[in-house]
N, C-alpha and C positions, 0 to 999 in steps of 0.2 A: 504494500500500500504506500502510495506517495503522499505524505502529508504536506510537504512542500512549504507551508507557511508556518511561521512561528511568531509569537508575541511575548513580551515580558509581562503583559497584563494578565491578571487572573480572569477567570470566566466572568465573575461579577463585574469587574472593571470594564471588560470588553462589552458586556451587555449594557452597562450604563452609558458607554460611549455611543453605542449603536442607538440607544433610546433617544439620544439628543439629535439624531439625524431626522430629516423630513421623510415622510412616507415615500416621496418620489426618489430621494437619494438611496433609501434602503432598497427600493425596487430596482434601481439602476445597478446597485452592487450585486444583487441576486442575479440579475440578467447577465452581468459580466462574468460572474463565477460559474453560471450554468451554460455558458457558450461552449459549443463544440471545440475541442482542442485544449480547453483549460484543464491542465492535468494536476489537480490538487484536490484530494478527497477530504482532507481534514485540516484543522487548524490546531496547532500545539500551543496551548496557553500555559501560563505559569503553574496551573494546578491540574489541568486535565487536557485530554484531546477531544476536540469537538468534531464529530463526524455525523452527518455530512458537513462540509465547510459552511453551508448556508443555514444550518439548523437554527442558530440564534437569530440570524437575520429574519428568517421566516417567523419565529416566535415573537420577536419584537414588532414586526410588521402587523401580525394579527392583533396584538395588544393595542397598537396605535389605531388600527382601523375600527376597533370597538369603542374608542373614545368619542 
């Protein structure tokens, strides 16, 4: 499995940063990461591996759409 991306943020810090983004920007990030040829299945955070890479983006997007 190719995780490819790493951050020194914890999962909570990453989620908090994503939650400050607009719905449109979150969707753009998801679209970019879902494009054919993007070879990165997960994100390695300071405290865990997030798989799929877009998992938290999708979760935060759903939360923002409910607001």
